LUMDOFI-611847 format. One line per field, with one value per residue (C-alpha): x negated, y, z; residue number from 1. Coordinates in Angstrom, 1 decimal, decimal comma, padded with zeros to 4 digits, always signed. Each point is the difference from the previous one (the first is absolute). Example, Ala and Ser with C-alpha at 12.3 -4.5 7.8 and 13.67 -1.06 7.14 Angstrom:
LUMDOFI-611847
px [-012,3	-001,4]
py [-004,5	+003,4]
pz [+007,8	-000,7]
tordo [1	2]
This chain:
LUMDOFI-611847
px [-183,1	+001,0	-000,7	+002,9	-001,1	+000,3	+002,8	-000,8	+003,3	+001,4	+001,6	+003,8	+001,9	-000,3	-003,2	+000,5	-002,5	-000,5	-000,9	-002,6	-001,5	-000,4	-001,4	-002,4	-001,3	-000,6	-001,7	-002,1	-001,5	-000,9	-001,6	-002,0	-003,2	+000,2	+001,0	-000,7	+003,5	+000,4	+003,7	+003,0	+003,3	+003,1	+001,1	+003,3	-000,8	-003,7	-002,5	-002,9	-003,3	-002,6	-003,6	-003,5	-000,8	-002,4	-001,2	-000,1	+003,4	-000,1	-000,6	+002,6	+002,6	-000,8	+000,5	+003,2	+001,6	-000,3	+001,2	+002,9	+001,3	+001,1	+002,4	+001,3	-002,1	-002,6	-002,8	-000,9	-003,3	-000,6	-002,0	+001,5	-002,6	-002,8	+002,3	+001,2	+003,7	+001,3	+003,7	+001,9	+002,7	+002,7	+000,3	-002,4	-001,1	+002,7	-000,4	+002,8	+000,6	-000,9	+003,0	-001,2	+003,3	+000,4	-003,7	+000,5	+003,3	-001,4	-003,1	+002,1	+002,2	-003,1	-001,4	+003,2	+000,2	-003,6	+000,6	+002,9	-002,2	-002,8	+002,4	+002,3	-001,6	-003,3	+001,5	-002,1	-003,5	-001,7	-002,1	+002,8	+002,7	+000,0	+001,8	+002,6	+001,4	+003,7	+000,3	-001,0	+002,8	+000,6	-001,5	-003,2	-000,3	-000,8	-003,4	-000,8	-000,1	-002,4	-003,3	+001,5	+001,8	-002,8	-002,5	+002,0	+001,2	-003,6	-001,2	+002,7	-000,3	-003,7	+000,3	+002,5	-001,8	-003,2	+001,9	+001,5	-003,2	-001,9	+002,7	+000,0	-003,8	+000,5	+002,7	+002,7	+003,6	+000,9	+002,7	-000,4	+000,5	+003,5	+000,1	+002,5	+001,7	+001,2	+002,4	+000,4	-000,3	-003,0	-003,0	-002,2	+002,6	-001,2	-000,4	-003,1	-000,3	-000,3	-001,1	+001,2	-002,6	+001,7	-002,8	-002,2	-003,6	-002,6	-002,2	-000,9	-002,5	+002,6	+002,6	-002,3	-000,9	+003,6	+000,9	-002,9	+000,2	+003,2	-001,1	-003,5	+001,5	+002,6	-002,7	-002,1	+002,8	+001,2	-003,4	-000,8	+003,5	-000,1	-003,3	+001,6	+003,2	-001,7	-002,1	+003,2	+001,5	-000,5	+000,0	+002,8	+001,8	+002,3	+003,4	+003,6	+001,0	-002,3	-000,8	-003,3	-001,9	-002,2	-003,7	-001,8	-003,7	-000,7	+002,5	-001,3	-003,6	+001,1	+001,9	-003,0	-002,4	+002,3	+001,1	-002,2	+001,6	+003,6	+000,5	+002,8	+003,4	-001,1	+000,8	-000,8	+002,7	-000,7	+000,5	+002,5	-002,9	-001,5	+003,4	+000,2	-003,5	+000,9	+002,9	-002,3	-002,3	+003,0	+001,3	-003,5	-000,3	+003,4	-001,0	-003,3	+001,8	-001,1	+003,5	+001,8	+000,2	-001,4	-003,4	-001,6	+001,8	-001,4	-003,5	+000,5	+001,0	-003,1	-002,2	+001,6	+002,0	+003,0	-001,0	+001,3	+003,3	-001,6	-001,6	+003,4	+001,6	-002,8	+000,5	+003,7	-000,8	-002,5	+002,7	+002,3	-002,8	-000,7	+003,7	+000,0	-003,3	+000,7	+003,8	+000,4	+003,1	-001,6	-002,1	+003,0	+001,8	-003,0	-000,4	+003,7	-000,4	-003,0	+001,8	+003,3	-001,1	-003,6	-000,4	-003,2	+000,0	-002,3	+000,1	-003,3	-002,1	-000,3	-003,5	-000,1	-003,4	-002,4	-001,3	+000,0	-003,3	-002,3	+000,4	+003,7	-000,1	-002,0	+002,5	+002,9	-001,5	-000,5	+003,7	+001,0	-002,3	+001,7	+003,4	-001,3	-001,2	+003,3	+002,6	+001,3	+000,8	+003,2	+000,9	+002,7	+001,0]
py [+127,4	-003,3	-003,4	-002,3	-003,5	-003,1	-002,1	-003,6	-001,7	-003,4	-001,4	+000,2	-003,0	-002,5	-002,0	-003,3	-001,8	-002,6	+002,7	+001,5	-003,4	-000,6	+003,5	-000,4	-003,3	+001,7	+003,1	-002,1	-002,0	+003,3	+001,5	-002,9	+000,7	+003,6	-000,4	-002,9	-000,2	-000,7	+000,9	+001,1	+001,5	+001,7	+003,5	+000,2	-000,5	+000,8	-002,9	+000,5	-001,9	+000,4	-001,2	+000,9	+001,7	-001,9	+003,0	+003,8	+001,7	+001,8	-003,2	-001,8	+002,6	-000,1	-003,8	+000,0	+002,9	-001,9	-003,3	+001,4	+002,2	-003,1	-000,9	+003,5	+000,6	+002,6	-000,7	+002,2	-000,7	+001,2	-000,9	-001,7	-000,3	-002,2	-001,4	+001,2	+000,1	-000,3	+001,1	-000,8	+002,6	-000,4	+002,9	+002,3	+001,6	+001,3	+001,4	+002,4	+001,7	+003,7	+002,3	+003,5	+001,9	+000,5	+001,1	+002,6	+001,3	+000,4	+001,7	+002,5	+000,7	+000,5	+002,5	+002,0	-000,1	+001,1	+002,7	+001,2	-000,1	+001,9	+002,6	+000,7	-001,1	+001,8	+003,4	+002,9	-001,1	+003,2	-002,0	-001,2	+002,7	+000,4	-003,2	+000,7	+003,2	+000,3	+001,2	-003,4	-002,3	-002,9	-002,8	+002,0	+000,5	-003,7	+001,0	+001,4	-003,6	-001,4	+000,5	-001,6	-002,8	-000,9	+000,0	-002,1	-002,5	-000,3	-000,8	-002,5	-001,6	-000,4	-001,5	-002,6	-000,8	-000,5	-002,9	-001,1	-000,3	-001,6	-002,6	-000,7	-000,3	-002,9	-001,5	+000,7	+000,4	+003,6	+002,5	+003,4	+002,9	+000,9	+003,7	+001,1	+003,3	+002,1	+002,8	+003,2	+000,7	-002,3	+002,3	-001,9	-001,4	-003,6	-002,8	-001,3	-003,1	-003,7	-003,1	-003,5	-002,9	-003,1	-002,4	-000,2	+001,3	-002,7	+000,7	+002,8	+001,6	+000,4	+001,1	+002,6	+001,3	+000,3	+001,8	+002,5	+000,8	+002,1	+002,4	+000,5	+000,6	+002,4	+002,0	+000,2	+002,3	+001,5	+001,4	+001,9	+001,3	+001,2	+001,9	+001,6	+000,7	+001,8	+001,9	+001,5	+000,6	+003,2	+001,4	+002,4	+001,3	-002,6	+001,5	-001,4	-003,7	-002,6	-003,7	-000,7	-003,1	-001,5	-000,3	-003,3	+000,0	-000,3	+002,7	+002,3	-000,4	+000,8	+003,1	+001,2	-000,5	+002,2	+002,7	-000,2	+001,1	+001,2	+003,3	+000,3	+000,8	-001,3	-003,4	-001,9	+000,1	-003,1	-000,5	-002,7	-002,2	+000,2	-000,8	-003,2	-000,9	+000,4	-002,3	-002,5	+000,1	-000,8	-002,8	-001,6	+000,4	-001,7	-002,8	-000,6	-000,7	-003,6	-001,4	-002,8	+000,3	+003,5	+000,4	+000,4	-003,2	-001,9	+001,4	-001,0	-003,5	-000,3	+001,2	-001,7	-002,9	-001,1	+002,5	+002,7	-000,1	+001,3	+002,8	+001,0	+000,0	+002,1	+002,5	+000,1	+000,9	+002,6	+001,7	+000,2	+001,4	+002,7	+000,9	+000,3	+002,1	+002,4	+000,2	-000,6	-002,0	-001,1	-002,6	-001,6	-000,1	-001,7	-002,4	-001,0	-000,4	-002,2	-002,1	-000,5	+000,2	-001,2	-002,3	-001,6	-003,1	-000,6	-002,9	-001,9	-000,4	-003,4	-000,5	+001,3	-001,8	+002,0	+002,9	+003,6	+001,1	+002,3	+002,8	-000,1	-000,1	+003,2	+001,6	-001,2	+001,8	+003,1	-000,2	+000,2	+003,0	+001,5	-000,4	+002,1	+002,7	+000,1	-000,1	+003,5	+000,0	+002,0	-000,7	+002,7	+002,9]
pz [-022,0	+001,5	-001,7	+000,2	+001,0	-002,0	+001,3	+001,0	-000,4	-000,1	-003,2	-000,3	+001,0	+002,9	+000,3	+001,6	+002,3	-002,8	-002,4	+002,4	+000,6	-003,7	-000,4	+002,9	-001,5	-003,4	+001,5	+002,4	-002,9	-001,6	+003,1	+001,4	-002,0	+001,2	+003,6	+002,3	+001,3	+003,7	+000,5	-002,0	+000,9	-001,5	+000,8	-001,8	-003,7	+000,7	+000,0	+002,4	-000,1	+002,7	-000,1	-001,2	-003,2	-002,3	-002,1	+000,1	+000,5	-003,4	-001,9	+002,0	-000,8	-003,7	-000,1	+002,1	-001,9	-003,2	+001,5	+002,1	-002,8	-001,9	+002,9	+000,6	+003,1	+001,0	+002,5	+002,9	+001,9	+003,6	+003,1	+003,0	+002,7	-001,4	-002,7	-003,3	-000,9	-003,6	-000,2	-003,2	-000,5	-002,6	-002,5	+001,9	-003,3	-002,4	-003,4	-001,0	-003,3	+000,4	-000,6	+000,0	-000,5	+003,8	+000,3	-002,8	+001,4	+003,5	-001,4	-002,0	+003,1	+002,1	-002,5	+000,2	+003,8	+000,4	-002,6	+002,1	+003,2	-001,7	-001,5	+002,9	+003,3	-000,5	-000,6	+001,3	-001,0	-001,1	-002,4	-002,2	+000,0	-003,7	-000,6	+002,6	-001,5	+000,5	-003,6	-001,3	-001,1	+002,4	-002,2	-000,4	+003,8	+000,2	-001,6	+003,4	+001,3	-002,6	+001,9	+003,1	-001,7	-002,4	+002,8	+002,3	-002,6	-001,2	+003,5	+000,7	-003,5	+000,3	+003,4	-001,2	-003,2	+002,1	+001,6	-003,3	-002,0	+002,8	+000,5	-003,7	+000,1	+002,6	-002,2	+002,7	-001,2	+000,8	-001,1	-001,5	+002,6	+001,2	+000,8	+002,6	-000,7	+003,0	-001,0	+002,0	+002,9	+000,3	-000,2	-002,5	-002,4	+000,4	+002,6	-001,8	-002,1	+000,4	-002,0	+000,5	+000,2	-001,3	+001,0	+003,1	-000,2	-000,7	+003,1	+002,4	-002,4	-002,8	+002,6	+001,3	-003,5	-001,0	+003,2	+000,0	-003,7	+000,4	+002,7	-001,6	-003,4	+001,3	+002,0	-003,2	-001,3	+003,3	+001,1	-003,3	-000,3	+003,6	-000,8	-003,1	+001,7	+002,9	-002,5	-001,3	+003,5	+002,0	+003,5	+000,9	+003,1	+001,6	-000,7	+000,0	+000,1	-001,4	+000,3	+001,7	-001,1	+002,7	-000,7	+000,0	+000,6	-003,7	-001,0	+002,7	-001,4	-003,5	+001,1	+002,1	-002,9	-002,2	+002,4	+003,0	+003,3	-000,5	+001,8	+002,7	-001,5	-003,4	-001,6	-003,2	-002,6	-002,0	-003,7	-000,9	-001,2	+003,5	+001,5	-002,1	+000,9	+003,7	-000,6	-001,7	+003,0	+002,3	-002,2	+000,0	+003,7	+000,6	-002,3	+001,9	+003,3	+000,7	+000,3	-001,9	-003,7	-000,3	-001,7	+003,4	+001,2	-002,8	+000,7	+003,7	-001,0	-002,2	+002,9	+003,0	-001,5	+002,1	+002,8	-002,3	+001,8	+003,2	-002,0	-001,3	+003,4	+001,3	-002,9	+000,8	+003,6	-001,1	-002,2	+003,0	+002,0	-002,6	+000,1	+003,8	+000,1	-002,9	+000,3	-003,7	-000,8	-003,3	+001,8	+001,7	-003,4	-001,7	+003,0	-000,4	-003,8	+000,5	+002,6	-001,8	-003,7	-000,1	+003,0	+001,1	-002,2	-002,9	-002,4	-000,1	-003,1	-001,7	+001,4	+003,5	+000,6	-002,2	+002,2	-001,1	-001,6	+002,1	-002,5	+000,2	+003,8	+000,0	-002,5	+002,2	+003,0	-002,1	-001,0	+003,6	+000,5	-003,1	+001,8	+002,9	-002,4	-001,9	+002,9	+001,1	+003,7	-000,7	-003,7	-000,6	+002,2]
tordo [1	2	3	4	5	6	7	8	9	10	11	12	13	14	15	16	17	18	19	20	21	22	23	24	25	26	27	28	29	30	31	32	33	34	35	36	37	38	39	40	41	42	43	44	45	46	47	48	49	50	51	52	53	54	55	56	57	58	59	60	61	62	63	64	65	66	67	68	69	70	71	72	73	74	75	76	77	78	79	80	81	82	83	84	85	86	87	88	89	90	91	92	93	94	95	96	97	98	99	100	101	102	103	104	105	106	107	108	109	110	111	112	113	114	115	116	117	118	119	120	121	122	123	124	125	126	127	128	129	130	131	132	133	134	135	136	137	138	139	140	141	142	143	144	145	146	147	148	149	150	151	152	153	154	155	156	157	158	159	160	161	162	163	164	165	166	167	168	169	170	171	172	173	174	175	176	177	178	179	180	181	182	183	184	185	186	187	188	189	190	191	192	193	194	195	196	197	198	199	200	201	202	203	204	205	206	207	208	209	210	211	212	213	214	215	216	217	218	219	220	221	222	223	224	225	226	227	228	229	230	231	232	233	234	235	236	237	238	239	240	241	242	243	244	245	246	247	248	249	250	251	252	253	254	255	256	257	258	259	260	261	262	263	264	265	266	267	268	269	270	271	272	273	274	275	276	277	278	279	280	281	282	283	284	285	286	287	288	289	290	291	292	293	294	295	296	297	298	299	300	301	302	303	304	305	306	307	308	309	310	311	312	313	314	315	316	317	318	319	320	321	322	323	324	325	326	327	328	329	330	331	332	333	334	335	336	337	338	339	340	341	342	343	344	345	346	347	348	349	350	351	352	353	354	355	356	357	358	359	360	361	362	363	364	365	366	367	368	369	370	371	372	373	374	375	376	377	378	379	380	381]
């Protein structure tokens, strides 16, 4: 769901001014044929060179990565007015041994929690009563949750592995997905999944590809399962107590294509597979919000560069506005989560000079349109 950023951190221990001067001298000799250095300064343990680039940014980055790595530094290239800045960060890229026991344990727990959600929180669906017979032994009742759990885990897993394999394609250091179980009474049995990027993206193009791969991969599963799930759903009188899932524009279109106009006093009783697909739509929509380290925040950075922060703040204000207009508390909750847990900051790529390709710009705009199609005005009622 959310990609944890790579941490740009200083090495342990105290670095003296003499150490920095020696480091600056060594780094400067390795940068002078790449950057015509006009100024240099220190920002803590970071060495900053400002000047004019002597070659294309992509080639400059390749050269500086190889040279700086020998001294335990990582280069970051960015614009500063008419000048180019090369920042030498210590230990900005880390390589950690992958331990998968936690990933496997969380995955198993999430499978169990989503099985419970599917088996016990979607009671009353006329399309799946056979599995919910009170005569079934308790362990077998969990079979009632298989369609919901398998669909939701499939959507979330495909989403995260879309990020994972794209990051690996660009030789970025990235963790396997961490699924997050949510036991009862949380409705869906999971809070989603995240992966951890251990190294910065190379440039805006790779940043964009890694970010957009997850939502597109997840929707490649969510849309077909929504169609199949709605095919196994039915329309019946609206009786008793039930949870109403809000309809996004895309979901409303799929429901209309299947059932047409719903008569007054009737409602669609959705199959558990459709319920999971709806949850997949919602997770994708939340991830596409152009804020901070969310997928949409990464897309916004690739599109707008350092102006992405203003886009994130505008999105936060829009969520508050949706809450005020619709009266749905959900939007205030998500706005608070974005503010306190996600924030508006995004780590830059190594090469912040190479522009996003035109095709990716168009795809980025389509991703924002997709957000509008997937967001339900009132998610759950």
